[in-house]
All heavy atoms as TSV, in Angstrom:
chain	resi	resn	atom	element	x	y	z
A	1	MET	N	N	-9.199	-17.707	-3.711
A	1	MET	CA	C	-9.757	-18.630	-2.754
A	1	MET	C	C	-11.053	-18.040	-2.229
A	1	MET	O	O	-11.096	-16.881	-1.841
A	1	MET	CB	C	-8.755	-18.860	-1.630
A	1	MET	CG	C	-9.298	-19.721	-0.545
A	1	MET	SD	S	-8.087	-20.302	0.663
A	1	MET	CE	C	-7.159	-18.883	1.075
A	2	LYS	N	N	-12.100	-18.811	-2.205
A	2	LYS	CA	C	-13.393	-18.376	-1.705
A	2	LYS	C	C	-13.815	-19.271	-0.559
A	2	LYS	O	O	-13.617	-20.457	-0.588
A	2	LYS	CB	C	-14.432	-18.437	-2.810
A	2	LYS	CG	C	-14.829	-17.112	-3.342
A	2	LYS	CD	C	-15.949	-17.269	-4.326
A	2	LYS	CE	C	-16.711	-15.967	-4.386
A	2	LYS	NZ	N	-17.800	-16.001	-5.314
A	3	GLY	N	N	-14.409	-18.681	0.431
A	3	GLY	CA	C	-14.893	-19.434	1.575
A	3	GLY	C	C	-15.668	-18.518	2.493
A	3	GLY	O	O	-15.873	-17.347	2.197
A	4	GLU	N	N	-16.082	-19.025	3.617
A	4	GLU	CA	C	-16.866	-18.239	4.561
A	4	GLU	C	C	-16.134	-16.994	5.031
A	4	GLU	O	O	-16.732	-15.946	5.211
A	4	GLU	CB	C	-17.200	-19.084	5.789
A	4	GLU	CG	C	-18.187	-20.168	5.554
A	4	GLU	CD	C	-18.432	-20.953	6.822
A	4	GLU	OE1	O	-18.304	-20.372	7.914
A	4	GLU	OE2	O	-18.739	-22.143	6.723
A	5	ASP	N	N	-14.842	-17.111	5.262
A	5	ASP	CA	C	-14.075	-16.030	5.850
A	5	ASP	C	C	-13.363	-15.167	4.815
A	5	ASP	O	O	-12.570	-14.308	5.181
A	5	ASP	CB	C	-13.034	-16.592	6.842
A	5	ASP	CG	C	-13.698	-17.343	7.972
A	5	ASP	OD1	O	-14.816	-16.960	8.363
A	5	ASP	OD2	O	-13.102	-18.313	8.456
A	6	SER	N	N	-13.634	-15.369	3.529
A	6	SER	CA	C	-12.921	-14.603	2.513
A	6	SER	C	C	-13.583	-13.237	2.321
A	6	SER	O	O	-14.762	-13.052	2.571
A	6	SER	CB	C	-12.873	-15.368	1.192
A	6	SER	OG	O	-14.168	-15.500	0.659
A	7	ALA	N	N	-12.793	-12.280	1.884
A	7	ALA	CA	C	-13.281	-10.948	1.552
A	7	ALA	C	C	-12.697	-10.563	0.206
A	7	ALA	O	O	-11.577	-10.942	-0.129
A	7	ALA	CB	C	-12.866	-9.951	2.623
A	8	ARG	N	N	-13.463	-9.814	-0.556
A	8	ARG	CA	C	-12.980	-9.368	-1.867
A	8	ARG	C	C	-12.874	-7.852	-1.854
A	8	ARG	O	O	-13.730	-7.160	-1.313
A	8	ARG	CB	C	-13.934	-9.828	-2.960
A	8	ARG	CG	C	-13.912	-11.326	-3.116
A	8	ARG	CD	C	-14.856	-11.827	-4.157
A	8	ARG	NE	N	-15.290	-10.797	-5.091
A	8	ARG	CZ	C	-15.920	-11.039	-6.209
A	8	ARG	NH1	N	-16.198	-12.244	-6.557
A	8	ARG	NH2	N	-16.299	-10.062	-6.999
A	9	PHE	N	N	-11.815	-7.357	-2.470
A	9	PHE	CA	C	-11.562	-5.926	-2.508
A	9	PHE	C	C	-11.254	-5.495	-3.933
A	9	PHE	O	O	-10.815	-6.289	-4.746
A	9	PHE	CB	C	-10.347	-5.577	-1.627
A	9	PHE	CG	C	-10.535	-5.929	-0.185
A	9	PHE	CD1	C	-10.141	-7.164	0.301
A	9	PHE	CD2	C	-11.111	-5.025	0.689
A	9	PHE	CE1	C	-10.309	-7.493	1.623
A	9	PHE	CE2	C	-11.283	-5.341	2.018
A	9	PHE	CZ	C	-10.879	-6.575	2.491
A	10	ILE	N	N	-11.463	-4.206	-4.199
A	10	ILE	CA	C	-11.075	-3.635	-5.476
A	10	ILE	C	C	-10.324	-2.328	-5.186
A	10	ILE	O	O	-10.719	-1.558	-4.318
A	10	ILE	CB	C	-12.292	-3.371	-6.385
A	10	ILE	CG1	C	-11.848	-2.910	-7.770
A	10	ILE	CG2	C	-13.257	-2.385	-5.776
A	10	ILE	CD1	C	-12.951	-2.925	-8.804
A	11	VAL	N	N	-9.211	-2.139	-5.878
A	11	VAL	CA	C	-8.457	-0.892	-5.760
A	11	VAL	C	C	-9.125	0.102	-6.700
A	11	VAL	O	O	-9.153	-0.096	-7.917
A	11	VAL	CB	C	-6.972	-1.097	-6.127
A	11	VAL	CG1	C	-6.243	0.236	-6.149
A	11	VAL	CG2	C	-6.318	-2.057	-5.156
A	12	THR	N	N	-9.688	1.166	-6.126
A	12	THR	CA	C	-10.397	2.147	-6.948
A	12	THR	C	C	-9.467	3.240	-7.459
A	12	THR	O	O	-9.741	3.854	-8.483
A	12	THR	CB	C	-11.559	2.776	-6.164
A	12	THR	OG1	O	-11.058	3.384	-4.971
A	12	THR	CG2	C	-12.599	1.718	-5.807
A	13	SER	N	N	-8.356	3.493	-6.751
A	13	SER	CA	C	-7.334	4.414	-7.256
A	13	SER	C	C	-6.041	4.192	-6.487
A	13	SER	O	O	-6.048	3.707	-5.360
A	13	SER	CB	C	-7.768	5.879	-7.131
A	13	SER	OG	O	-7.764	6.290	-5.783
A	14	ALA	N	N	-4.929	4.539	-7.135
A	14	ALA	CA	C	-3.621	4.430	-6.484
A	14	ALA	C	C	-2.701	5.481	-7.079
A	14	ALA	O	O	-2.624	5.632	-8.292
A	14	ALA	CB	C	-3.033	3.040	-6.678
A	15	ASP	N	N	-2.058	6.238	-6.206
A	15	ASP	CA	C	-1.073	7.238	-6.619
A	15	ASP	C	C	0.278	6.779	-6.108
A	15	ASP	O	O	0.450	6.541	-4.914
A	15	ASP	CB	C	-1.405	8.611	-6.031
A	15	ASP	CG	C	-2.724	9.153	-6.547
A	15	ASP	OD1	O	-2.944	9.087	-7.764
A	15	ASP	OD2	O	-3.526	9.627	-5.730
A	16	LEU	N	N	1.248	6.675	-7.006
A	16	LEU	CA	C	2.560	6.132	-6.666
A	16	LEU	C	C	3.641	7.150	-6.987
A	16	LEU	O	O	3.632	7.767	-8.044
A	16	LEU	CB	C	2.812	4.846	-7.461
A	16	LEU	CG	C	4.182	4.210	-7.354
A	16	LEU	CD1	C	4.431	3.702	-5.941
A	16	LEU	CD2	C	4.309	3.086	-8.354
A	17	CYS	N	N	4.581	7.305	-6.055
A	17	CYS	CA	C	5.752	8.149	-6.272
A	17	CYS	C	C	6.982	7.327	-5.914
A	17	CYS	O	O	7.123	6.878	-4.780
A	17	CYS	CB	C	5.675	9.389	-5.392
A	17	CYS	SG	S	7.130	10.431	-5.516
A	18	ALA	N	N	7.841	7.081	-6.887
A	18	ALA	CA	C	9.065	6.315	-6.654
A	18	ALA	C	C	10.238	7.289	-6.626
A	18	ALA	O	O	10.665	7.791	-7.665
A	18	ALA	CB	C	9.257	5.269	-7.736
A	19	ASP	N	N	10.735	7.590	-5.419
A	19	ASP	CA	C	11.837	8.540	-5.251
A	19	ASP	C	C	13.162	7.967	-5.740
A	19	ASP	O	O	13.966	8.668	-6.331
A	19	ASP	CB	C	11.993	8.921	-3.777
A	19	ASP	CG	C	10.746	9.566	-3.210
A	19	ASP	OD1	O	10.095	10.334	-3.935
A	19	ASP	OD2	O	10.427	9.300	-2.037
A	20	ASN	N	N	13.394	6.712	-5.449
A	20	ASN	CA	C	14.647	6.033	-5.771
A	20	ASN	C	C	14.347	4.583	-6.119
A	20	ASN	O	O	13.227	4.132	-5.999
A	20	ASN	CB	C	15.604	6.052	-4.564
A	20	ASN	CG	C	16.058	7.446	-4.215
A	20	ASN	OD1	O	16.662	8.111	-5.022
A	20	ASN	ND2	N	15.760	7.868	-2.996
A	21	LEU	N	N	15.382	3.872	-6.492
A	21	LEU	CA	C	15.272	2.436	-6.713
A	21	LEU	C	C	16.025	1.718	-5.604
A	21	LEU	O	O	17.079	2.179	-5.163
A	21	LEU	CB	C	15.870	2.043	-8.066
A	21	LEU	CG	C	15.181	2.610	-9.298
A	21	LEU	CD1	C	15.977	2.233	-10.544
A	21	LEU	CD2	C	13.765	2.107	-9.398
A	22	ALA	N	N	15.503	0.609	-5.159
A	22	ALA	CA	C	16.258	-0.248	-4.247
A	22	ALA	C	C	17.195	-1.086	-5.107
A	22	ALA	O	O	16.831	-1.552	-6.178
A	22	ALA	CB	C	15.315	-1.141	-3.451
A	23	LEU	N	N	18.417	-1.229	-4.647
A	23	LEU	CA	C	19.411	-1.987	-5.395
A	23	LEU	C	C	19.443	-3.436	-4.926
A	23	LEU	O	O	19.002	-3.755	-3.814
A	23	LEU	CB	C	20.784	-1.338	-5.221
A	23	LEU	CG	C	20.878	0.126	-5.655
A	23	LEU	CD1	C	22.241	0.693	-5.318
A	23	LEU	CD2	C	20.565	0.279	-7.131
A	24	ALA	N	N	19.968	-4.305	-5.753
A	24	ALA	CA	C	20.101	-5.720	-5.389
A	24	ALA	C	C	20.893	-5.823	-4.089
A	24	ALA	O	O	21.901	-5.148	-3.907
A	24	ALA	CB	C	20.806	-6.484	-6.502
A	25	GLY	N	N	20.409	-6.629	-3.179
A	25	GLY	CA	C	21.077	-6.839	-1.907
A	25	GLY	C	C	20.606	-5.901	-0.811
A	25	GLY	O	O	20.934	-6.107	0.355
A	26	GLN	N	N	19.852	-4.852	-1.151
A	26	GLN	CA	C	19.331	-3.952	-0.131
A	26	GLN	C	C	18.024	-4.502	0.431
A	26	GLN	O	O	17.204	-5.060	-0.296
A	26	GLN	CB	C	19.061	-2.559	-0.702
A	26	GLN	CG	C	20.288	-1.744	-0.977
A	26	GLN	CD	C	19.934	-0.331	-1.418
A	26	GLN	OE1	O	18.889	-0.093	-2.006
A	26	GLN	NE2	N	20.832	0.596	-1.155
A	27	ASP	N	N	17.861	-4.335	1.718
A	27	ASP	CA	C	16.582	-4.659	2.352
A	27	ASP	C	C	15.637	-3.481	2.141
A	27	ASP	O	O	16.072	-2.326	2.103
A	27	ASP	CB	C	16.755	-4.892	3.848
A	27	ASP	CG	C	17.559	-6.142	4.154
A	27	ASP	OD1	O	17.475	-7.097	3.367
A	27	ASP	OD2	O	18.259	-6.157	5.179
A	28	VAL	N	N	14.362	-3.767	2.008
A	28	VAL	CA	C	13.351	-2.719	1.877
A	28	VAL	C	C	12.330	-2.916	2.985
A	28	VAL	O	O	11.781	-4.001	3.163
A	28	VAL	CB	C	12.660	-2.765	0.491
A	28	VAL	CG1	C	11.549	-1.732	0.415
A	28	VAL	CG2	C	13.675	-2.525	-0.612
A	29	ASP	N	N	12.109	-1.858	3.758
A	29	ASP	CA	C	11.132	-1.864	4.844
A	29	ASP	C	C	9.862	-1.210	4.316
A	29	ASP	O	O	9.907	-0.096	3.782
A	29	ASP	CB	C	11.686	-1.083	6.041
A	29	ASP	CG	C	10.762	-1.099	7.227
A	29	ASP	OD1	O	10.097	-2.129	7.460
A	29	ASP	OD2	O	10.701	-0.069	7.940
A	30	ILE	N	N	8.745	-1.912	4.431
A	30	ILE	CA	C	7.467	-1.404	3.942
A	30	ILE	C	C	6.533	-1.211	5.127
A	30	ILE	O	O	6.301	-2.137	5.902
A	30	ILE	CB	C	6.839	-2.372	2.915
A	30	ILE	CG1	C	7.769	-2.505	1.710
A	30	ILE	CG2	C	5.462	-1.898	2.498
A	30	ILE	CD1	C	7.334	-3.528	0.704
A	31	LYS	N	N	6.021	0.013	5.265
A	31	LYS	CA	C	5.083	0.338	6.341
A	31	LYS	C	C	3.760	0.741	5.721
A	31	LYS	O	O	3.728	1.485	4.739
A	31	LYS	CB	C	5.628	1.468	7.202
A	31	LYS	CG	C	6.883	1.068	7.935
A	31	LYS	CD	C	7.346	2.122	8.884
A	31	LYS	CE	C	8.601	1.576	9.558
A	31	LYS	NZ	N	9.172	2.453	10.517
A	32	VAL	N	N	2.680	0.246	6.311
A	32	VAL	CA	C	1.336	0.540	5.814
A	32	VAL	C	C	0.559	1.227	6.926
A	32	VAL	O	O	0.568	0.781	8.074
A	32	VAL	CB	C	0.618	-0.758	5.377
A	32	VAL	CG1	C	-0.785	-0.448	4.883
A	32	VAL	CG2	C	1.427	-1.476	4.312
A	33	GLU	N	N	-0.116	2.326	6.575
A	33	GLU	CA	C	-0.866	3.111	7.549
A	33	GLU	C	C	-2.276	3.360	7.011
A	33	GLU	O	O	-2.439	3.797	5.867
A	33	GLU	CB	C	-0.144	4.440	7.766
A	33	GLU	CG	C	-0.863	5.402	8.652
A	33	GLU	CD	C	-0.156	6.755	8.730
A	33	GLU	OE1	O	0.820	6.983	7.986
A	33	GLU	OE2	O	-0.606	7.580	9.522
A	34	LEU	N	N	-3.274	3.068	7.828
A	34	LEU	CA	C	-4.654	3.375	7.465
A	34	LEU	C	C	-4.891	4.847	7.768
A	34	LEU	O	O	-4.818	5.274	8.923
A	34	LEU	CB	C	-5.638	2.500	8.252
A	34	LEU	CG	C	-7.118	2.775	8.019
A	34	LEU	CD1	C	-7.513	2.517	6.571
A	34	LEU	CD2	C	-7.968	1.937	8.970
A	35	LEU	N	N	-5.139	5.644	6.728
A	35	LEU	CA	C	-5.332	7.081	6.909
A	35	LEU	C	C	-6.756	7.443	7.264
A	35	LEU	O	O	-7.002	8.303	8.107
A	35	LEU	CB	C	-4.931	7.835	5.635
A	35	LEU	CG	C	-3.482	7.717	5.187
A	35	LEU	CD1	C	-3.277	8.485	3.884
A	35	LEU	CD2	C	-2.550	8.227	6.263
A	36	ASP	N	N	-7.730	6.778	6.604
A	36	ASP	CA	C	-9.127	7.149	6.793
A	36	ASP	C	C	-10.019	6.084	6.178
A	36	ASP	O	O	-9.553	5.243	5.404
A	36	ASP	CB	C	-9.393	8.496	6.112
A	36	ASP	CG	C	-10.627	9.208	6.639
A	36	ASP	OD1	O	-11.295	8.678	7.553
A	36	ASP	OD2	O	-10.927	10.314	6.140
A	37	VAL	N	N	-11.283	6.134	6.534
A	37	VAL	CA	C	-12.313	5.314	5.888
A	37	VAL	C	C	-13.440	6.266	5.516
A	37	VAL	O	O	-13.986	6.949	6.370
A	37	VAL	CB	C	-12.839	4.202	6.825
A	37	VAL	CG1	C	-13.916	3.388	6.113
A	37	VAL	CG2	C	-11.713	3.306	7.299
A	38	GLU	N	N	-13.741	6.358	4.219
A	38	GLU	CA	C	-14.790	7.235	3.716
A	38	GLU	C	C	-15.766	6.418	2.886
A	38	GLU	O	O	-15.377	5.834	1.876
A	38	GLU	CB	C	-14.207	8.344	2.839
A	38	GLU	CG	C	-13.259	9.280	3.562
A	38	GLU	CD	C	-12.634	10.301	2.624
A	38	GLU	OE1	O	-12.907	10.262	1.399
A	38	GLU	OE2	O	-11.856	11.134	3.112
A	39	ASN	N	N	-17.029	6.379	3.309
A	39	ASN	CA	C	-18.068	5.653	2.562
A	39	ASN	C	C	-17.641	4.227	2.229
A	39	ASN	O	O	-17.754	3.783	1.090
A	39	ASN	CB	C	-18.437	6.407	1.281
A	39	ASN	CG	C	-18.967	7.786	1.567
A	39	ASN	OD1	O	-19.736	7.976	2.509
A	39	ASN	ND2	N	-18.548	8.754	0.785
A	40	ASP	N	N	-17.130	3.501	3.206
A	40	ASP	CA	C	-16.675	2.112	3.061
A	40	ASP	C	C	-15.483	1.957	2.113
A	40	ASP	O	O	-15.235	0.876	1.592
A	40	ASP	CB	C	-17.813	1.197	2.605
A	40	ASP	CG	C	-18.894	1.071	3.671
A	40	ASP	OD1	O	-18.555	1.167	4.872
A	40	ASP	OD2	O	-20.066	0.869	3.312
A	41	VAL	N	N	-14.746	3.033	1.869
A	41	VAL	CA	C	-13.509	2.981	1.096
A	41	VAL	C	C	-12.354	3.260	2.050
A	41	VAL	O	O	-12.337	4.278	2.737
A	41	VAL	CB	C	-13.513	4.009	-0.060
A	41	VAL	CG1	C	-12.173	4.017	-0.778
A	41	VAL	CG2	C	-14.639	3.706	-1.036
A	42	PHE	N	N	-11.402	2.321	2.100
A	42	PHE	CA	C	-10.242	2.452	2.965
A	42	PHE	C	C	-9.162	3.239	2.227
A	42	PHE	O	O	-8.828	2.912	1.088
A	42	PHE	CB	C	-9.687	1.075	3.347
A	42	PHE	CG	C	-10.659	0.241	4.136
A	42	PHE	CD1	C	-11.588	-0.559	3.483
A	42	PHE	CD2	C	-10.644	0.271	5.514
A	42	PHE	CE1	C	-12.484	-1.327	4.200
A	42	PHE	CE2	C	-11.535	-0.492	6.241
A	42	PHE	CZ	C	-12.463	-1.293	5.591
A	43	ILE	N	N	-8.625	4.262	2.868
A	43	ILE	CA	C	-7.537	5.043	2.284
A	43	ILE	C	C	-6.266	4.664	3.035
A	43	ILE	O	O	-6.165	4.853	4.249
A	43	ILE	CB	C	-7.815	6.552	2.383
A	43	ILE	CG1	C	-9.139	6.873	1.694
A	43	ILE	CG2	C	-6.659	7.345	1.765
A	43	ILE	CD1	C	-9.637	8.270	1.929
A	44	VAL	N	N	-5.314	4.082	2.291
A	44	VAL	CA	C	-4.123	3.477	2.888
A	44	VAL	C	C	-2.876	4.114	2.270
A	44	VAL	O	O	-2.812	4.301	1.055
A	44	VAL	CB	C	-4.118	1.958	2.617
A	44	VAL	CG1	C	-2.877	1.306	3.182
A	44	VAL	CG2	C	-5.366	1.316	3.194
A	45	ARG	N	N	-1.890	4.436	3.114
A	45	ARG	CA	C	-0.595	4.926	2.617
A	45	ARG	C	C	0.453	3.859	2.888
A	45	ARG	O	O	0.545	3.327	3.994
A	45	ARG	CB	C	-0.185	6.224	3.287
A	45	ARG	CG	C	1.177	6.695	2.783
A	45	ARG	CD	C	1.651	7.999	3.365
A	45	ARG	NE	N	0.966	8.356	4.578
A	45	ARG	CZ	C	0.849	9.589	5.034
A	45	ARG	NH1	N	1.376	10.578	4.384
A	45	ARG	NH2	N	0.212	9.834	6.149
A	46	THR	N	N	1.244	3.558	1.876
A	46	THR	CA	C	2.346	2.602	1.987
A	46	THR	C	C	3.646	3.349	1.713
A	46	THR	O	O	3.749	4.059	0.717
A	46	THR	CB	C	2.177	1.463	0.959
A	46	THR	OG1	O	0.884	0.884	1.135
A	46	THR	CG2	C	3.240	0.397	1.135
A	47	ILE	N	N	4.624	3.201	2.621
A	47	ILE	CA	C	5.912	3.880	2.489
A	47	ILE	C	C	7.011	2.825	2.499
A	47	ILE	O	O	7.029	1.953	3.366
A	47	ILE	CB	C	6.133	4.884	3.630
A	47	ILE	CG1	C	5.029	5.948	3.603
A	47	ILE	CG2	C	7.509	5.526	3.537
A	47	ILE	CD1	C	5.024	6.853	4.807
A	48	ALA	N	N	7.914	2.911	1.518
A	48	ALA	CA	C	9.023	1.968	1.427
A	48	ALA	C	C	10.341	2.723	1.607
A	48	ALA	O	O	10.559	3.758	0.984
A	48	ALA	CB	C	9.015	1.260	0.076
A	49	THR	N	N	11.216	2.199	2.482
A	49	THR	CA	C	12.555	2.762	2.673
A	49	THR	C	C	13.568	1.635	2.580
A	49	THR	O	O	13.281	0.488	2.921
A	49	THR	CB	C	12.705	3.458	4.043
A	49	THR	OG1	O	12.337	2.546	5.075
A	49	THR	CG2	C	11.830	4.683	4.146
A	50	ASN	N	N	14.777	1.958	2.088
A	50	ASN	CA	C	15.816	0.932	2.011
A	50	ASN	C	C	16.580	0.861	3.329
A	50	ASN	O	O	16.310	1.629	4.258
A	50	ASN	CB	C	16.748	1.163	0.811
A	50	ASN	CG	C	17.555	2.442	0.917
A	50	ASN	OD1	O	17.708	3.039	1.980
A	50	ASN	ND2	N	18.086	2.882	-0.211
A	51	ASN	N	N	17.514	-0.060	3.422
A	51	ASN	CA	C	18.240	-0.276	4.679
A	51	ASN	C	C	19.200	0.863	5.012
A	51	ASN	O	O	19.783	0.888	6.088
A	51	ASN	CB	C	18.971	-1.622	4.680
A	51	ASN	CG	C	19.926	-1.780	3.519
A	51	ASN	OD1	O	19.704	-1.234	2.453
A	51	ASN	ND2	N	20.982	-2.526	3.717
A	52	LEU	N	N	19.341	1.847	4.121
A	52	LEU	CA	C	20.138	3.040	4.402
A	52	LEU	C	C	19.271	4.181	4.913
A	52	LEU	O	O	19.753	5.285	5.153
A	52	LEU	CB	C	20.889	3.487	3.135
A	52	LEU	CG	C	21.828	2.445	2.517
A	52	LEU	CD1	C	22.402	2.974	1.209
A	52	LEU	CD2	C	22.927	2.078	3.497
A	53	GLY	N	N	17.951	3.909	5.060
A	53	GLY	CA	C	17.018	4.921	5.535
A	53	GLY	C	C	16.516	5.857	4.450
A	53	GLY	O	O	15.820	6.825	4.735
A	54	GLN	N	N	16.855	5.564	3.195
A	54	GLN	CA	C	16.417	6.401	2.074
A	54	GLN	C	C	15.028	5.983	1.611
A	54	GLN	O	O	14.713	4.800	1.556
A	54	GLN	CB	C	17.390	6.281	0.905
A	54	GLN	CG	C	18.796	6.708	1.227
A	54	GLN	CD	C	19.785	6.290	0.151
A	54	GLN	OE1	O	19.651	5.224	-0.435
A	54	GLN	NE2	N	20.773	7.134	-0.089
A	55	SER	N	N	14.227	6.972	1.268
A	55	SER	CA	C	12.900	6.683	0.736
A	55	SER	C	C	13.034	6.021	-0.629
A	55	SER	O	O	13.795	6.479	-1.489
A	55	SER	CB	C	12.102	7.978	0.605
A	55	SER	OG	O	10.871	7.725	-0.030
A	56	VAL	N	N	12.322	4.929	-0.822
A	56	VAL	CA	C	12.283	4.242	-2.113
A	56	VAL	C	C	11.011	4.636	-2.850
A	56	VAL	O	O	11.005	4.832	-4.051
A	56	VAL	CB	C	12.368	2.713	-1.930
A	56	VAL	CG1	C	12.216	1.996	-3.249
A	56	VAL	CG2	C	13.671	2.333	-1.259
A	57	GLY	N	N	9.907	4.773	-2.116
A	57	GLY	CA	C	8.656	5.161	-2.742
A	57	GLY	C	C	7.527	5.241	-1.752
A	57	GLY	O	O	7.640	4.812	-0.604
A	58	GLU	N	N	6.441	5.825	-2.214
A	58	GLU	CA	C	5.242	5.986	-1.396
A	58	GLU	C	C	4.027	5.800	-2.284
A	58	GLU	O	O	4.037	6.199	-3.456
A	58	GLU	CB	C	5.240	7.383	-0.777
A	58	GLU	CG	C	4.076	7.643	0.119
A	58	GLU	CD	C	4.181	9.007	0.800
A	58	GLU	OE1	O	5.286	9.415	1.186
A	58	GLU	OE2	O	3.127	9.647	0.926
A	59	MET	N	N	2.978	5.182	-1.736
A	59	MET	CA	C	1.762	4.966	-2.503
A	59	MET	C	C	0.560	5.212	-1.606
A	59	MET	O	O	0.520	4.752	-0.466
A	59	MET	CB	C	1.717	3.535	-3.051
A	59	MET	CG	C	0.490	3.259	-3.881
A	59	MET	SD	S	0.542	1.687	-4.794
A	59	MET	CE	C	0.832	0.491	-3.527
A	60	THR	N	N	-0.405	5.964	-2.123
A	60	THR	CA	C	-1.692	6.146	-1.450
A	60	THR	C	C	-2.730	5.402	-2.280
A	60	THR	O	O	-2.831	5.608	-3.491
A	60	THR	CB	C	-2.051	7.636	-1.329
A	60	THR	OG1	O	-1.014	8.299	-0.599
A	60	THR	CG2	C	-3.369	7.809	-0.594
A	61	THR	N	N	-3.473	4.529	-1.619
A	61	THR	CA	C	-4.401	3.644	-2.303
A	61	THR	C	C	-5.794	3.752	-1.703
A	61	THR	O	O	-5.929	3.843	-0.479
A	61	THR	CB	C	-3.910	2.179	-2.185
A	61	THR	OG1	O	-2.552	2.116	-2.563
A	61	THR	CG2	C	-4.730	1.254	-3.065
A	62	HIS	N	N	-6.814	3.753	-2.551
A	62	HIS	CA	C	-8.206	3.700	-2.113
A	62	HIS	C	C	-8.713	2.292	-2.416
A	62	HIS	O	O	-8.651	1.841	-3.566
A	62	HIS	CB	C	-9.050	4.732	-2.870
A	62	HIS	CG	C	-8.710	6.142	-2.511
A	62	HIS	ND1	N	-7.544	6.756	-2.916
A	62	HIS	CD2	C	-9.377	7.052	-1.770
A	62	HIS	CE1	C	-7.514	7.990	-2.443
A	62	HIS	NE2	N	-8.619	8.187	-1.745
A	63	ILE	N	N	-9.203	1.611	-1.389
A	63	ILE	CA	C	-9.603	0.211	-1.504
A	63	ILE	C	C	-11.050	0.059	-1.043
A	63	ILE	O	O	-11.389	0.454	0.075
A	63	ILE	CB	C	-8.687	-0.700	-0.667
A	63	ILE	CG1	C	-7.222	-0.497	-1.076
A	63	ILE	CG2	C	-9.109	-2.160	-0.782
A	63	ILE	CD1	C	-6.235	-1.143	-0.134
A	64	ALA	N	N	-11.889	-0.514	-1.888
A	64	ALA	CA	C	-13.294	-0.729	-1.557
A	64	ALA	C	C	-13.586	-2.215	-1.461
A	64	ALA	O	O	-13.022	-3.009	-2.212
A	64	ALA	CB	C	-14.187	-0.099	-2.626
A	65	MET	N	N	-14.464	-2.580	-0.548
A	65	MET	CA	C	-14.904	-3.973	-0.436
A	65	MET	C	C	-15.915	-4.269	-1.528
A	65	MET	O	O	-16.707	-3.411	-1.898
A	65	MET	CB	C	-15.495	-4.259	0.939
A	65	MET	CG	C	-14.471	-4.225	2.039
A	65	MET	SD	S	-15.127	-4.774	3.612
A	65	MET	CE	C	-15.408	-6.499	3.279
A	66	VAL	N	N	-15.882	-5.476	-2.044
A	66	VAL	CA	C	-16.816	-5.924	-3.063
A	66	VAL	C	C	-17.819	-6.859	-2.400
A	66	VAL	O	O	-17.439	-7.768	-1.669
A	66	VAL	CB	C	-16.079	-6.656	-4.216
A	66	VAL	CG1	C	-17.069	-7.192	-5.224
A	66	VAL	CG2	C	-15.067	-5.733	-4.857
A	67	ASP	N	N	-19.094	-6.630	-2.658
A	67	ASP	CA	C	-20.136	-7.493	-2.072
A	67	ASP	C	C	-20.157	-8.848	-2.704
A	67	ASP	O	O	-19.885	-9.071	-3.810
A	67	ASP	CB	C	-21.512	-6.842	-2.234
A	67	ASP	CG	C	-21.607	-5.563	-1.422
A	67	ASP	OD1	O	-20.965	-5.479	-0.361
A	67	ASP	OD2	O	-22.345	-4.659	-1.862
């Protein structure tokens, strides 16, 4: 979708670590944290845990805006 208020982004890198798998019927809580902004690149960490409090995975992503 394009319009006045739209923004375009590109993922320049992503590191993923999957500690466990979430099983069918389990809820997964996903938290996103902005770690830093370097040269207009957003560095974001995403952490997923299941409803038992176990880590499912973590991802660190570098996201740049596209002009």
